[in-house]
C-alpha positions in Angstrom: 112.7 74.5 78.7 114.7 76.9 81.0 115.9 80.2 79.7 118.9 81.8 81.3 118.4 85.4 82.4 119.8 87.9 84.8 116.7 89.8 85.6 116.1 91.8 88.7 113.0 90.9 90.7 111.6 91.1 94.2 110.4 88.6 96.7 107.4 89.4 98.9 106.5 87.1 101.7 103.1 85.4 101.1 100.6 87.7 102.8 103.3 90.2 103.6 104.1 93.8 102.5 107.8 94.1 102.6 109.9 93.1 99.6 113.5 92.1 99.1 115.6 92.0 95.9 116.7 88.9 94.1 118.0 88.0 90.7 116.3 85.5 88.4 119.1 83.3 87.1 116.9 81.2 84.9 113.2 80.9 84.2 110.7 78.3 82.8 107.0 78.0 82.6 107.1 75.9 85.8 109.4 78.0 87.9 112.7 79.9 88.4 116.1 79.7 89.9 116.7 82.7 92.1 119.8 84.2 93.6 119.2 85.9 96.9 121.1 87.0 100.0 120.3 84.8 103.0 118.0 82.4 101.2 117.3 80.5 104.5 115.3 83.5 105.6 112.9 83.3 102.6 109.7 81.5 103.7 108.5 78.3 102.0 105.9 80.3 100.0 106.2 83.8 98.6 105.3 86.0 95.7 107.9 86.7 93.0 107.4 90.2 91.5 109.0 91.5 88.3 108.7 95.1 89.5 109.0 96.4 93.0 105.8 98.3 93.2 103.4 95.9 91.5 100.6 94.3 93.4 100.7 91.3 91.1 103.2 88.5 90.9 103.7 84.8 90.8 103.0 82.7 93.8 105.9 80.4 94.4 106.9 77.5 96.6 110.5 76.8 97.5 111.6 73.4 96.1 115.2 73.5 97.1 118.0 75.8 98.5 121.7 75.6 97.7 124.1 78.3 98.8 122.6 81.7 97.7 120.2 80.0 95.3 116.5 79.0 95.6 114.6 76.7 93.2 111.0 78.1 93.1 108.0 76.4 91.6 105.2 78.6 90.3 101.9 77.7 92.0 99.7 80.3 90.2 99.5 84.1 89.5 99.0 86.3 92.5 
């Protein structure tokens, strides 16, 4: 079941160090719908972080892109 939220989060490229802000529009146990500027520049795999300075997060894979939104499936905890 998806839960609507407007939570700030950050995307870190898989294996990268830089982060970029995003908004979690909705969330489920399996994944999230994210709102991000220039979603076409987000790589196919990335880590979703709930705080900017954390080293942990959720590994994700992009399932779809529409406008400013990305559908992300969780693959495991990072």
